[in-house]
C-alpha positions, 0 to 999 in steps of 0.5 A: 441852422440845423433841421430838427427831426421829430418822430412822425413830424418830419424835418422842422426848420428852426430859425435861430432865436435868442437864449432863454433867460429867467426860467424862459421868461421874457417880457416887455417893459415900456419899450423893452422887450421880454417874452417867454421863449422855447429852449434854444433851437426850439423856437420859431414863428410857428412855435406855439407858446407853452406856459410853465406846467402845461405838459399837454401844450403842443409845440409845432416846429414846422419845416415846410417842404414843397415837393412834387412835379411842377408844371413845366413846358418844354422850352421853345428851343430846347438844348439838344443832347446827343446820343452816342452810337452805343446808346449812351447820351452825350450831354451838352455842357450848359452854362451854370445858372446865376442869381440875377435878381432877388425879390424881397417879399417883405416890401416887394422890392427887387434887388440885383444879384444874390441879395441877402435881405435883412428881416425881423424875427421874434420882435421883442420891443418897439419904439416910436420915432416921432421925428420921422414918423416911424416905428423901430422894432427890435428883432431879437431872433434875427439881430436886426432892427426893423424900421416901419413907416407908420403911414404906409405900414411898410418895412422901409429898412432893416438895420443889423445890430448885435446879437439879441436886440431886446429894447429900444429908446428914441433920442429926440435930441439927436434923432437917434435910436438906442438899442440894447443888445442883450447877448452882446453886452452892448448898445447900438446907436442908429441914426434915423436919417440914414438908418445905419449904426453910427456907434456901438457902446460896450457895457459891463454885461447883458443890458436890458431896459433902456430909457432916454432923459432929454433934459440931461441928454443921457440914456439909462440902461439896466444891467440885470446881472450886475444889479446896476444902471449904466448911464450913457452920454448921448453926445460922447456915446460913452458910459459916464456913471454906474448906479447900484440899484436892486436885484436884477433890474429890468424895466425902466422909464423916464418921468419927465414931470419929476426928472426921475428914472423908475427902475423895476428890480425883478428879484428884489420885488421893488422899484428904485427911483433915480434922480436923473440930474444927480444920478443917485438913488432917491428912493426904493419901495416894494411893489408886487412879485417880480416887477417887469414893465414900467411906464410914466403916465403924465396926466396924473403924474403916476408910474405904472409897474407890471408885476409879472408873478402877481398878475397885477399892476402897481400904480405909484404916485411920483410925488410921494412914492406911495402906491396909489392903487393895485389893479388886477389884470390877466396873467403875466403882465409885461410890457406897458405903455401910456396913451395920452390921447385916451388917458389909458394904459395898455398892458401886454400879456405875452402868454394869453395873447391879449392887451389889458386896457386900464383907465388912468381915472379910477385905475380900472381895467376897461377892456381886453383886446386880442392881439397876435401871438406873444405880444412882447413890446409896446409903443404909442404913436402920437402922430396917428393916435394908435398903439403899436405891438411887437408880437414876438411869437408871430414876427408881426407888428400889430397896430391898434386904433386907440379910439376904436380899439380895433386892429388897423394893421398887421405888419409882417417883419419876416416872410417864410416862403416855402413852396413855389409853383409856376403858372405858364399860362399867365406867366406868374408864379405862386409862393406859399408864405407860412408866416402870413398864411397867404399865397403871394402871386408874382408876375414873371414879367415885372417880378413884382407881387401882383396879389396876395391871397389868404389861404389856410394855416401854415401853407407849405407846398404848391402845385399848378393844375394846368388842366383847370388853371388852378393852384393847389396849396397844402395847409400844414397847420389846417389839415386842408388844401386851398384851391386857388383860381389863377384867373381871379386870384381867389380861393374857390374851394378848401378841401379837408384832408388828413393830418399835416398835409405836406407835398402835393403833385398834379396827375394830369392823366387823371385830373387829380391832385395827390397830397402827402398827409405826413402825420396820417401815413397816407396820401389823399387823392383830390379830384380837380373837377369836384374838389373833393377827396375821392380816395386815400392810399396808405403808404409808409411812415411820414409821407412828405413828398409826392411826384407823378410819373406820367410815363408809367402812370405811377406816383412816387411818395417819399416816406420820411420816417421809414427811409423809403419810397412808395410806388403807387399805380394810379390805375389800381390805387395801390402800392406796387413797390417799395424802394429803399433810399437814403435816410430821411427822404424829403423831396422827389421829382420825376425826370421824363427825359430819362424815365427816372425818379430822383429823391433827396435824402436829407440825412444822407446828403445825397440824391437817389436815382430810381428807374421807373422801369425796374423800381430800383435805385441806380446811381446815388449822387452826393450833394452835401448837407441836408438836400431837401427839395428837388425839381426836374427842369425838362428844358435843361435836362437837369435837377435842381436840389436845395440844401437849406443848411448851406444855403445853396442849390446843386445842379445835377445833369440827368445824363451824367448823374454828376453835380455840374454846379452849385449856386449860392442863394438866400437863407434856407432855400425851400421851394423851386419852380421853373419857367421853361419859356425864359429858362428862369428858375425861382427859389424860395428862401425860407429864412431870408424871406426872398425869392432868388431868380436864377437865369440860365442862358438858353443853349444855342442850337446844336447839330449832330456830328457823326463819326464813322469808323472803318478798317478796324477788326470786329470788337476793337474799341475806339475813342474820339476826344474833342477839344473842350468837350467831354470824352466820347463813349467807347465803342466796339467796332462791328467790323463793318463800320461803327458810329459815335454821335454828339450834338455840338453848337457852331464852331471849329473843333480839333479832335483826336481818334485812337484805339485800344488795339495799338496795331492799328493807327487812325487816319482823319482830318482835324479839325472839323467845322460845325455850321448850321447842319449835321456833320459827318466825320470819317475815321479810317484805321490802318494796320501799323507796319514797320520797315525791314532791311538786311545789310550785307558785308564781306562779298567782293565787288561784282558778286551777286547775293540773294535771299527771301523774307517771309516768302518774298525773294530779293537779290543784289549785286555788291559793290564790295562795300555794305549793301542793303536790301529792304522789304515792304513794311510788316506789322508786328509779328515774327517772319522767316528769312533764308540767305541764298548760297554763293559758292566759295562763301558762307553767310552768317547767319544763313537763315532765321526769324525776324520779330517786329514789335513796335519798331523797325527791324534790321539784320546784318548778314556777313559773308566770309570766304569758304575754302574749296578743293585746292583753295585755302582761306587767307584772313586779314585781321585789323586792329586800331580802327573805331568800331564799324569803320569800313576798311579794305584789302586788295589781294591778288587783284581782288578787293574786299571791304568790311566794317567787321574786324576781319576779311577772308579770301580764298586762294591757291598755294603761292605768293600773292601781293596785297595792298591795304586801302587808305582809311582817312586819318589813319596809317596801316602797318603794314600797308602792303606786302605779300602773302605766301599760301602753302596750305593753311595760312596764319591770319595777317594782322594789320594795325591802324594808327592815327597818322601824324597829320591827323594828330593835334596841331600846335598854333604859334604862341606869344608870351605863352598865349595865342598871338592875339591875346599875348600882344593884348597883354603886352599892350595892357602892361604898357598902358598901366606903366604909362598911367603910373608915370602920368599920375606921379607927375600930376601928384608932384605938380599938385604938391608944388602949387601954392596953398589956397588963401584963407580969408 
């Protein structure tokens, strides 16, 4: 269901209606409903009836929007939301609201959960069930049948049938009601015991009028497009006969006196008479122009036929099929019914909203009765001697006493609730019902309607005035505002305003109520002490929503036609700013917690957030299709936004400007009110006729948790992430300790801390526990450092070596192997080192820089002999060892070891013995010998090979396998051979046994 936008009128919500046919002509014929309807998508309870050729008739397509600030008290135990150390507020995660109950306004019943109540819309026909004492009403617009108790005049059930139910007939033999579904080409059968559909009968085409023949147990249904009447057996619910009649048959009635069925053929301007027993056409005779309604009058055995285009009624004798009289009536006669108690015939006139009453004796009009909008269907209630009228235009059923001809009841088939306001003083909420022009008062405790208050035409928006304990209701169709006392539930004043009042807001500081006058492009300001308009203020085009900003003393008005918001100073009564927002802004609400104003942009699918300090738009929040009304809930720090097209409410956190949840409600939610005391939200569902009651658990008490940082340098950023909670804000350190805060409920919370400066690491204790008091959590940051080490090789045992690293000295005596010197860990950076000088040896490298970059650092230092005067270098070079294997040589009694492939000694000229140290698993060649030094000496090569004992060994085998496996194989072979021998013996024995005797 799309909203229809009309220039200067705003968004108009249009309930779905049936397709127009016969040039938009639809009249009711003896329990078979027809009425003029507007073009598809342009009809509704508030649509005015427009006669052909009346170009000046104005159709009112109204989409009431309740906007403005609702009076809301702070909840007794509000949800506490934290403020981070950098000023950012951290939201408490609140549970999503759910629809706990649904109040059905039509019959004041409370249903559990999100109950999608059926309702009547555009009633087209009515039938009386004398067995149950109930009316059955075909609700053409909603595809339902409403069941009404004729004593209490209350809707007791709503039965969903198929598309466009248009006529009904009561089957007294089976206690069932037959319903023709025009657009679905079917007939639904409803049990009046269970009020449920027990069968659906497919037909050839669009069915029209319907009549029941108790003698034959059959139901006759006219078929407009096939020019036939289909006959249904009520025992089998199957079509048993198809009878050709005149062109475009519509109205139909059963004549119990003659056992005949009369059919009005609209296009051929005649009536066909069918023998109910033979199912054949007995007679066809001409009547007036475009006959529609048919009714049988049993006292004089006559049939009355309404001729819609002749503005008269043909009276036909059912014995000779002659026209006994022609009675002139009001234009466009349609539905017709006989009242046996008074001997009168009632004729409905859908365009003039009245009934003609014809006396059957004399066949003259004896009176006219004004009735509801678009009377389309008629039935007679024999039990209470009253005439029942289905008013298509107002979605009501009128009840007329046939003795006084007075209206004794008007039953609404649908409620169209719009604006809602909550009265915290009396714990009641007030609902504007635009279909019945009343204000429903509902107890928040019992959740029942406790009063209904008539107000003006098409009440739209509602606001509670806490200063006067009064409710102000804008009456869109009456250009007025009703003032209702919440103490007496009566209207105490009616204040005229300008054209088409829509949104209302209460300005507590000045004791005034501000009204957006949609069609006059201004706002009216009403004093709540005098109940008079004290000034009007021009604004933008099509003002529709109003909110009062108590913090700034300003009013915010959404201008639907100019896509902006007018900001009015309530001290100067002038527009001080105009703020552009999205397309077609509707609802508006002031958020006192944030000092912001939120605007629902219906044609942009989003919400604009306006700062009341700068009057500029900050965030724009996407919410989906056609957001309409918006309400701030102070206790929760949330905005509730209704989206009528998709039947949902979006919940926005005012701290994060994010949609935190969406809630499905009834059809076309329109108004929202909040009960802060119980955390309950009331949503009026315009097309569902219900109030969704949403409950949201009150947030448990929470306590501030403060995180304090130490150790970080100035301007470093740091983070806190708590498991299961939103991420904390980023905070720049001051260098002297900084804090972040969040409010949390009782519990145990694991968390982690970090910083963007990776040279620092946090030290903290996780988790922390929140009990019943504030919590302080310390986080210290230390600089990250990395180990530094130097490994020496090449010096003989007992030699000492020294070095300095980054200015710090260290020394160590070697054992002839690999020695390690370690320094204190350092942070990332580049640091110098120098190796001390050792006579007779040179270090490689002897100096340099080490760089720490996210990992420990290490440097190998290799010493080699350096020749002195009278000394020469003797070098041993190995091959065959794995890399970095330690090996050694003793020369002239001195041992050197190394993990590198070479060793160097310094010796004078002469011959010196050497021995190669043992290396596990290897044999050296040569393993010993002597070196003759005579000046420069060639290197001595030492070759290592795997020693024989370290090579692969061969275990003993059997049959080419390890012993255990070999013996197992041999045993297996033996078993197989033995098994074969035993099997052969058994076979031979079996062959020698005598055969088994056969009897």
